[in-house]
Structure formats: structure tokens, C-alpha cells
C-alpha positions as CSV (number, residue, x, y, z in Angstrom):
1,X,-3.4,6.6,18.4
2,X,-2.3,7.0,14.8
3,X,-2.2,3.2,14.8
4,X,-5.9,2.9,15.9
5,X,-6.8,5.3,13.1
6,X,-5.1,3.1,10.5
7,X,-6.5,-0.4,11.9
8,X,-9.7,0.5,13.2
9,X,-12.5,2.1,11.3
10,X,-14.8,2.3,14.3
11,X,-12.1,4.1,15.7
12,X,-11.2,6.5,12.9
13,X,-14.8,7.4,12.2
14,X,-15.1,8.2,15.8
15,X,-12.0,11.0,15.4
16,X,-13.6,12.0,12.5
17,X,-16.9,12.8,14.3
18,X,-14.9,14.4,17.4
19,X,-12.7,16.5,15.1
20,X,-16.1,18.0,13.5
21,X,-17.7,18.8,16.8
22,X,-17.9,22.4,17.2
23,X,-16.5,22.1,21.2
24,X,-13.4,21.0,19.4
25,X,-12.8,24.7,17.6
26,X,-11.3,23.2,14.6
27,X,-8.5,21.3,16.7
28,X,-7.2,17.9,16.2
29,X,-8.0,15.2,18.9
30,X,-4.8,14.3,19.8
31,X,-4.1,18.4,20.7
32,X,-7.0,18.6,22.6
33,X,-5.9,15.5,25.1
34,X,-2.7,17.6,25.6
35,X,-4.3,20.2,27.4
36,X,-4.4,18.7,30.9
37,X,-0.9,17.9,30.9
38,X,0.0,21.3,29.4
39,X,-1.8,22.7,32.5
40,X,-0.3,20.7,34.8
41,X,2.7,22.2,33.6
42,X,1.6,25.9,34.1
43,X,0.8,25.5,37.9
44,X,4.4,25.4,39.1
45,X,5.1,28.5,36.6
46,X,2.1,30.2,38.1
47,X,3.0,29.6,41.6
48,X,6.8,30.9,41.0
49,X,5.3,34.0,39.8
50,X,2.6,34.5,43.1
51,X,6.1,33.7,45.1
52,X,7.9,36.6,43.9
53,X,5.3,39.0,45.2
54,X,4.9,37.2,48.4
55,X,6.6,38.8,51.4
56,X,5.8,36.4,54.7
57,X,7.9,33.5,55.3
58,X,4.9,31.6,56.3
59,X,3.1,32.1,52.8
60,X,6.1,31.6,51.1
61,X,7.0,28.2,52.7
62,X,3.5,26.9,51.6
63,X,3.7,28.5,48.0
64,X,7.2,26.6,47.7
65,X,5.9,23.4,49.0
66,X,2.8,23.6,46.5
67,X,5.5,24.6,43.7
68,X,7.3,21.0,44.7
69,X,4.1,19.2,44.4
70,X,2.9,20.4,41.1
71,X,6.3,19.8,39.8
72,X,6.4,16.1,41.1
73,X,2.7,15.9,40.2
74,X,4.0,16.9,36.3
75,X,6.9,14.8,36.6
76,X,5.0,11.6,37.9
77,X,2.1,12.1,35.0
78,X,5.2,12.5,32.4
79,X,7.0,9.4,33.6
80,X,3.2,7.6,33.2
81,X,2.8,8.6,29.8
82,X,6.5,7.7,28.7
83,X,5.9,4.5,30.1
84,X,2.6,3.8,28.5
85,X,4.4,5.0,25.0
86,X,7.0,2.5,25.7
87,X,4.7,-0.3,26.4
88,X,2.7,0.5,23.1
89,X,6.0,0.5,21.2
90,X,7.0,-3.4,22.8
91,X,3.2,-4.5,22.4
92,X,3.5,-3.5,18.7
93,X,7.0,-4.9,18.4
94,X,5.8,-8.4,19.8
95,X,2.9,-8.3,17.8
96,X,5.0,-7.8,14.6
97,X,7.5,-10.0,15.8
98,X,4.6,-13.1,16.4
99,X,3.4,-12.4,12.9
100,X,6.8,-12.5,11.2
101,X,7.4,-16.1,13.0
102,X,4.1,-17.0,12.0
103,X,5.0,-16.1,8.0
104,X,8.2,-18.2,8.8
105,X,6.2,-21.3,10.2
106,X,3.8,-21.1,7.4
107,X,6.5,-21.2,4.9
108,X,8.4,-24.2,6.1
109,X,4.9,-26.1,6.0
110,X,4.2,-25.0,2.7
111,X,7.9,-26.1,1.2
């Protein structure tokens, strides 16, 4: 997002507008976008707290399954975000390399 803000005037204007909205409660857009992931990681913690007070074996089994599924979902989302970040870094590096190569070829043509 930082690169988009630096390179794209329209995106920078959108960020300024979005962060000025009352619903944002003076938070940055990047912080607000992290809320769903934070909420997802809390589910397993809440379920573990419920499990402590659950007596019936059948209900305990169900809750343990829910904990496993919520932790798996959080891992999947985290992995997807990491892959997305890695892809963005790779794209940025390729962009810089192709620009660097273009500069070299332009310099050779000018000599």
C-alpha cells in the first residue's frame, strides 16, 4: 500500500478521503484492514476458553473440532497473505530489474 500511495495520486487521494471518514474513528486504513485477520485469530482463543467450562464429552469434541478448524483457517489466511506479500516483492524486484536493464541498454545506444 505504501508503494501505491507514493506512486498513484488517485490512490493517495482515496486514502486521505477514507481515513477522514467518521466511521474510521481516526484509524489508518491499513489498521482497519487488519481487523478481520485479528478477529479470525481470536476465535480459537474464545473457543478454548469455552472448552475449559464444557463438561459433556460430545460437546467438548465438537468444540475441539471447531478450534482445529479455526486455527487452520487462520493459518490458511496467514499463508495466503504471506504469498501475496512475496508476490508483490517479486513483482517490485522484477520491475526494478527491467528498469535497470532498460537504462543499461539506453546507455549503450547513446554511446
